[in-house]
N, C-alpha and C positions, 0 to 999 in steps of 0.2 A: 214452449210452443204455445201460441195463442189459439184459443178455440172461440169461434164466433158462430152465431146462428143466423141464417138467412131465412126470413119468413116470406114465402111466396104461396099464395092461394091457400093459406092456412097450414102449410107444411113447414116444419122446422127442419132445416138441413144443416148439419154441422160442417163448417169450413175450417180447415186447419192451415196455419201459416207458420212454418219453421223459420226462424231468423237465425242465421249462422254468422256471427260477427267475425271480422278479420282475425282477431286474436285466437279464436277457436280453430280457424283454418291453419294458422301458423303453428299452433300447438297440437295438430291432429295426431301426431305420433304418441302423445300422452293418453289418448283415448282410442285404442285400436278397435273398439267395437263399433265405431262409426266410420263412415267413408264420405267425408263432407266436401270433397272436391275431386275433380277429375284426376285419376291416377292415385287417389288416396291422400296425397299430401303435396306440398309445393316442390318436393324433390322428384316427384313423378316416378317413384320406384315401383308402384303397383304391387307392393308387398305388404301383407298383413302380419302383424306380430302375434296374432291369435294362434294358439297351439292345441286347441281342443280336438282338432281333426289332424290325424297323423297316419302313418303307413299302416299301423295296426288296426285302426278302426274305420278307415275310409270306405271299405267295402260294405259297411253296415249303414251307410247314409241312405236316407229315403226322403223324397220330396215332402215338404210340409204343406205346400200349396202350389198351384199352377195358375198363372195369369195368361189368358188368351188375348192377344192383341187383336184389334178390330181389322187392321189391314196388314196384309203380308208385305214383306220387303226386307231390306237390309237395315239392321240396327247397328249404328256405328258409334254409340256412346256407352260409357260406363254408368251404371246406376249411381245415384248419390243417396246415401242413407244418413239421416239425422233425426234424432229424437223419435225413433220408432216409425218414421215415414220413409219410404223408398220412392225416389223421384226417378222416372224413366222417360225416355222419348220413344215415340212410336212413329213409323212412317205415315205420311210424309213429313209432318212437322208438328206433331201433337206432343204435349207434355202431360204426364199423368202422375198422380201421387197415389201410392198404395200403402195400406197398413202393412208394415213389414212383418208383423207376426201372423196375419191371416191372409194377406194378399187381396183383401177387399179394397176396391177402388174408392178413394176419398174424393177425388176430383179429376177432371180432364179438361184441358184447354187446347183447342185447335184454332190458330189464327186464320183469318181470311187471307188467302194468298191470291193476289190478282193474277188473272191468266196472262201467259206470256205470248 
């Protein structure tokens, strides 16, 4: 992951950009702790090989963090997780990157949509 600093008005703001090459997506099954494409892999199985959560311990799960979206609405996409960053979409057409460990927003982008 590349980290860059944007200086604006004397403030340093870290910007992160995760680059996921094609070969990493093709080999997604070999690294089950990431979810680098929609449905997890090119086979679109939506299945994780992780086994730390099972029938015996699922009742003990607790939220580590909660992210409140700015606008209500239907979310129709799966998060993408790569290199400790969770990429989500928010209604109506916003992309947001979160620190996957803390839930802290890293950046948000909302394109200008012309009125219809």
